[in-house]
Residue, then its C-alpha position, 0 to 999 in steps of 0.5 A: m312272226a312276232t310273239t306276244n313276248d316280243r311285242a311287249p318290249r317293243r311296246r315299251v320301246d315305242a312308248r319311251s320313244s314317244a314320251e322322249r319325243i314329246t319331252a323334246a318337242g316341249r322344250t322347243v315349243l316353250a323356247v319360243g313362247e307358251g305354246s299349247l298342248e296341240q302344238i307340242a303334239a304336232e312338234a313331236g309327230v304324235g296325236i293329241a291322244t298319244l300326248y295325253r296318254h303320257f302327259p295328262n296335263r300341262e304339269a306333267i309336261v313341265r315336270a318332264v321338261l324340268d327333269d330333262i333340263l336337269e339330266t341333259d344340261l345340268l347334271p353333266l356340269i355338276d358330274g364334271a366338276a367332281e374333281t375341280t380345284r375351284p368348287r366355288r367357281a364351278l358352282q357359279d358356272i353351273a348357277t349361270r348355266l341354269l339362269d341361261l336355260i330358264t331364260e331360253e325356255k320362255g314359255l316354261v313358267t307360265f305353261a302350268s297353273n301350279f308351276a311353283d309345285v312342280a318347280v319346288d320338286a325340281i329345285r330340291r332335286f338340283s340342290d341335293s345334287l349340288q350338295p357334295l360340290l358345296l361341301r367340297a368348297q366349304r372344306t377347301g375355304e372357298v365358301r363360307a362354313d355357315l351356309t347350309p344346304q337349305d340355303i341353296p334353293h332360296i338363293l337359286v330362286m332369288a337369282v331366277a327372280g332377278l336374273a332370268l327375266p326375258g331380255t336380260a343380257p347374258s353379260v348382265r347375268a354373269r356380272y350379278v351372278a358373280l357378285l351373288f357368289d362373291s357374297l359366299n366368300p368366307a373373307n369378311a363374312t358376318p354371321l348369318p341370321a337363323l334360318s327357319a324357312g321350310e319347304g312351304d316357304l320356298r314354294a311361296a317364294v317360287g309362286g311369287v316369282s312365277p304364279g303360273r298359268p291361270a287355273d281355268a286357262 
């Protein structure tokens, strides 16, 4: 007979399993379109009450999906590039993969009313993870020295705005990401204007690109 002490770890495992299934279901549903919480619960094989217990609102689902994209798809690429001899190319490949993923999750940016708030957190975390690779690229002379870590989130938002639109062909994304990253080449670089934008400006930029779902929807 299971004791109380035996049941507690089992409940934690079951809860984690439910949360993971709901997150995976969120990615599946949002890859098709915006979807609904009820569709996500059905895809995960749980009741709507179980979904709300783990994810009380749409923003929580979006946060979990973005975290899963980062942990499952992007951080392994960043870790795998730790010893590369071509860090700028690695940065370009990672950025291209990010745009592919955002394009694949068709309903992600319109699923939550305050997508910008959630997305800024994810962009910051992703940008922080890229910093060691960026510094290596600068030390090896592959990326201009005046590029700062604060520039990365804004570059990513600009890329998403222009290149992660529905219907954009992968070859189009690859072409213009290559042009974007060529601008990071130190050769013939001109001095950059001073950067004074803070996180509030980044949130406004994300909100302008992806205003999200109407608050009363």
